[in-house]
C-alpha positions in Angstrom: 23.2 -180.0 -72.2 26.6 -180.2 -70.4 27.3 -176.7 -71.6 24.1 -175.4 -70.0 24.9 -177.2 -66.7 28.4 -175.5 -66.7 26.7 -172.2 -67.3 24.4 -172.9 -64.3 27.4 -173.7 -62.1 29.2 -170.5 -63.1 26.0 -168.5 -62.5 25.5 -170.0 -59.0 29.1 -169.1 -58.1 28.4 -165.5 -59.3 25.2 -165.5 -57.2 27.0 -166.8 -54.1 29.5 -163.9 -54.2 26.7 -161.3 -54.6 24.4 -162.8 -51.9 27.3 -163.1 -49.4 27.9 -159.3 -49.8 24.2 -158.7 -49.2 24.1 -160.5 -45.8 22.9 -164.0 -46.8 24.4 -166.9 -44.9 26.3 -169.7 -46.6 23.5 -172.1 -45.4 20.8 -169.9 -47.1 22.8 -169.7 -50.3 23.5 -173.4 -50.4 19.8 -174.2 -50.0 18.9 -171.8 -52.8 21.6 -173.2 -55.1 20.5 -176.8 -54.4 16.9 -175.9 -55.3 17.9 -174.1 -58.5 20.0 -177.1 -59.7 17.0 -179.3 -59.2 14.8 -177.1 -61.4 13.9 -178.4 -64.9 14.8 -176.3 -68.0 11.4 -174.5 -68.2 11.7 -173.5 -64.5 15.2 -172.2 -64.9 14.1 -170.0 -67.8 11.2 -168.8 -65.7 13.5 -167.7 -62.8 16.1 -166.1 -65.1 13.3 -164.0 -66.7 11.8 -163.0 -63.3 10.1 -159.6 -63.8 10.6 -156.4 -61.8 7.3 -156.2 -60.1 4.3 -158.2 -59.2 1.4 -157.8 -61.7 -1.9 -159.4 -60.8 -2.4 -162.7 -59.0 0.4 -165.3 -58.6 0.9 -168.8 -57.4 -1.9 -170.5 -55.3 -4.0 -167.3 -55.5 -3.9 -167.4 -59.3 -4.8 -171.1 -59.5 -7.6 -170.7 -57.0 -9.1 -167.7 -58.9 -8.8 -169.4 -62.3 -10.5 -172.6 -60.9 -13.3 -170.5 -59.5 -13.7 -168.9 -63.0 -14.1 -172.3 -64.6 -16.6 -173.5 -62.0 -18.7 -170.4 -62.5 -18.6 -170.9 -66.2 -19.9 -174.5 -65.7 -22.4 -173.5 -63.0 -25.4 -175.3 -64.7 -23.4 -178.5 -64.8 -23.4 -181.0 -61.9 -20.0 -181.9 -60.4 -17.8 -179.1 -61.7 -16.2 -177.6 -58.6 -13.2 -175.3 -58.1 -11.5 -178.0 -56.2 -11.6 -180.4 -59.2 -10.0 -177.8 -61.5 -7.5 -176.8 -58.9 -6.4 -180.4 -58.5 -5.7 -180.9 -62.2 -3.8 -177.6 -62.5 -1.7 -178.3 -59.4 -0.9 -181.9 -60.4 0.4 -180.8 -63.8 1.9 -177.4 -63.0 3.4 -178.0 -59.5 3.9 -181.8 -59.4 4.8 -182.0 -63.1 2.7 -185.1 -63.7 1.4 -185.6 -67.2 -2.3 -185.0 -67.3 -2.8 -188.5 -68.6 -1.5 -189.9 -65.3 -3.8 -187.7 -63.1 -6.6 -189.8 -61.8 -10.2 -188.9 -62.4 -13.5 -190.2 -61.1 -15.1 -192.9 -63.2 -18.2 -190.8 -63.6 -16.2 -188.0 -65.2 -13.9 -189.6 -67.7 -10.8 -188.6 -69.5 -12.5 -186.2 -71.9 -14.0 -184.3 -69.0 -10.6 -184.0 -67.3 -9.1 -182.7 -70.5 -11.9 -180.2 -70.9 -11.5 -178.9 -67.3 -7.8 -178.6 -67.7 -8.0 -176.6 -70.9 -10.6 -174.4 -69.3 -8.2 -173.9 -66.4 -5.4 -172.9 -68.8 -7.7 -170.5 -70.5 -8.6 -168.9 -67.1 -5.0 -168.8 -66.0 -4.0 -167.0 -69.3 -6.9 -164.6 -69.0 -5.9 -163.8 -65.4 -2.3 -163.3 -66.5 -3.3 -160.9 -69.2 -3.2 -163.2 -72.3 -6.5 -163.6 -74.2 -5.9 -166.8 -76.1 -7.6 -168.2 -79.1 -9.2 -171.7 -79.0 -6.2 -173.0 -81.1 -3.7 -171.4 -78.8 -5.4 -172.9 -75.7 -5.3 -176.3 -77.2 -1.6 -176.0 -78.1 -0.5 -174.5 -74.8 -2.6 -177.0 -72.8 -1.0 -179.9 -74.8 2.5 -178.5 -74.1 1.8 -178.1 -70.4 0.0 -181.5 -70.1 3.2 -183.4 -70.9 5.8 -184.0 -68.3 8.4 -183.6 -70.9 8.0 -179.8 -70.9 9.3 -179.5 -67.3 12.5 -181.5 -67.7 15.8 -180.7 -69.4 16.5 -178.8 -72.6 16.2 -181.8 -74.8 12.8 -182.8 -73.3 11.5 -179.3 -73.5 12.5 -179.0 -77.1 11.0 -182.3 -78.0 7.7 -181.3 -76.3 7.7 -178.0 -78.2 8.4 -179.7 -81.5 5.2 -181.7 -81.2 3.0 -178.6 -80.9 4.8 -175.8 -82.8 6.8 -177.6 -85.4 8.8 -174.5 -86.4 12.2 -175.0 -84.8 15.3 -174.8 -87.1 17.6 -177.6 -86.1 20.9 -175.8 -86.7 22.7 -178.1 -84.4 22.1 -181.2 -86.6 23.7 -179.5 -89.6 27.1 -180.0 -88.1 26.6 -183.7 -87.6 28.1 -185.9 -90.3 28.9 -189.6 -90.4 31.0 -189.8 -87.3 30.8 -191.0 -83.7 28.3 -188.2 -83.0 26.1 -189.4 -85.9 26.1 -192.9 -84.6 25.0 -191.6 -81.2 22.3 -189.6 -82.9 21.1 -192.7 -84.8 20.9 -194.7 -81.5 18.9 -191.9 -79.9 16.6 -191.8 -82.9 16.1 -195.5 -82.7 15.1 -195.3 -79.0 12.7 -192.5 -79.7 11.1 -194.3 -82.7 10.7 -197.7 -81.2 7.1 -198.8 -81.7 6.3 -196.1 -84.3 6.0 -196.3 -88.1 8.5 -193.4 -88.6 11.4 -194.0 -90.9 14.7 -193.9 -89.1 16.9 -193.0 -92.1 14.4 -190.4 -93.5 14.2 -188.6 -90.2 18.0 -188.8 -89.8 18.5 -187.1 -93.2 15.9 -184.4 -92.4 17.7 -183.7 -89.1 21.0 -183.4 -90.8 19.4 -181.0 -93.3 18.3 -178.8 -90.4 14.6 -179.2 -91.0 11.9 -181.2 -89.3 8.5 -180.1 -90.5 6.5 -183.0 -89.2 8.2 -184.6 -86.2 7.1 -187.7 -84.4 5.4 -187.1 -81.1 8.4 -187.9 -78.9 12.0 -187.1 -79.8 13.4 -186.5 -76.3 16.5 -188.8 -76.7 17.2 -187.3 -80.1 17.1 -183.7 -78.8 19.3 -184.7 -75.8 21.9 -186.2 -78.2 21.8 -183.0 -80.3 22.4 -180.7 -77.3 25.1 -183.0 -76.0 27.1 -182.4 -79.3 26.3 -178.7 -79.5 28.9 -176.0 -78.9 28.1 -173.3 -76.3 27.2 -170.9 -79.1 24.8 -173.5 -80.7 23.2 -174.2 -77.4 22.6 -170.5 -76.8 21.1 -170.2 -80.3 18.8 -173.1 -79.8 17.5 -171.6 -76.6 17.0 -168.3 -78.4 15.0 -170.1 -81.1 12.8 -171.7 -78.4 12.1 -168.2 -77.1 11.5 -166.6 -80.5 8.3 -164.5 -81.0 6.9 -167.1 -83.5 7.2 -169.9 -80.9 4.2 -168.4 -79.1 3.1 -171.7 -77.6 6.3 -172.2 -75.7 6.5 -168.6 -74.6 2.9 -168.6 -73.3 3.4 -171.9 -71.6 6.5 -170.6 -69.8 4.6 -167.5 -68.6 1.5 -169.4 -67.4 3.6 -172.0 -65.7 5.9 -169.4 -64.0 3.0 -167.2 -62.7 1.0 -170.2 -61.5 4.1 -171.1 -59.3 4.5 -167.6 -58.0 7.2 -166.2 -60.3 6.1 -162.8 -61.7 7.1 -162.8 -65.4 5.5 -161.5 -68.5 6.0 -162.1 -72.2 8.3 -159.1 -72.5 10.6 -160.6 -69.9 11.3 -163.5 -72.3 12.3 -161.0 -75.0 14.9 -159.4 -72.7 16.3 -162.8 -71.8 16.5 -163.8 -75.4 18.2 -160.6 -76.5 20.7 -160.5 -73.7 21.8 -163.7 -72.0 21.3 -166.0 -75.0 22.3 -163.5 -77.7 26.0 -164.2 -77.5 28.6 -166.8 -78.3 29.6 -166.8 -74.6 26.4 -166.5 -72.6 26.7 -165.6 -69.0 23.7 -166.5 -66.7 25.3 -165.0 -63.6 24.1 -161.4 -63.9 20.6 -162.5 -64.9 20.3 -165.0 -62.0 21.5 -162.3 -59.5 19.0 -159.8 -60.8 16.2 -162.4 -60.8 16.9 -163.5 -57.2 17.1 -159.9 -56.0 13.8 -159.1 -57.8 12.1 -162.1 -56.3 13.4 -161.4 -52.8 12.0 -157.8 -53.1 8.7 -159.0 -54.6 7.8 -162.1 -52.5 10.3 -161.9 -49.6 13.3 -164.1 -48.8 11.3 -166.4 -46.6 8.9 -167.4 -49.4 11.6 -167.7 -52.2 12.4 -171.3 -51.4 8.8 -172.2 -51.4 8.4 -170.8 -54.9 11.4 -172.7 -56.2 10.0 -175.9 -54.7 6.8 -175.4 -56.7 8.5 -174.9 -60.0 
């Protein structure tokens, strides 16, 4: 993850030079840079993939419309209002709270909350142009409903592993019995505390580069792997996260971005995957400059900070 942070720092310096030439003040640039550094991994990908033009509803308008769609669908039922659906979507997508921590009225219950959230995700996807199957809705909702998705690379990878289970762990293949292996073992032990999973079995599978049936949470393990990865390996792991067959992660990124006001589409992730992260020496600078310029042209400079605050 240190490599990704260094890439971010270099990209922000590149952005500073470009924006100064376009008339931005140092104060404006510093504010933008501070907000970008605070973004979690999923949010940074969303910004880097920012599309060329606005397509359909975005941000608060999108969430409001999706919530109204759900309320209309449940019209015969008592107590299903757009406001309730909006609250669940905003708490998860804007405040990054796990759905399990969002309070619900005693008369409604946890199952009702989960149902409304999944219906909200379905409506968001439909409004964004993605007709999802029932299975896809459940997987995307599960990914979005965990706070892990919104954090760093390791947490996002761990959250994705629990729903897609198709990520080649190439980083782990380079780990042998060394100081790095010891760190990985400690990370695994922290992740597996309180579970029935076998530490040594999982360690061997990680070193073999395969993890077909991972435990629910491996955030510390993924962080340890990224901490030991080279720049090229980090870029390749991000490319794997964005691969076509990791549809759950891709759809979650698009739905999350558009609900926060960032106009991206599925095709934008392909561009990001095949340019910025398709190299041994990735450079986020040009992509970040292009994204900020697109967002400024699409939503206006005065609203850009607000969008970053919601991501």
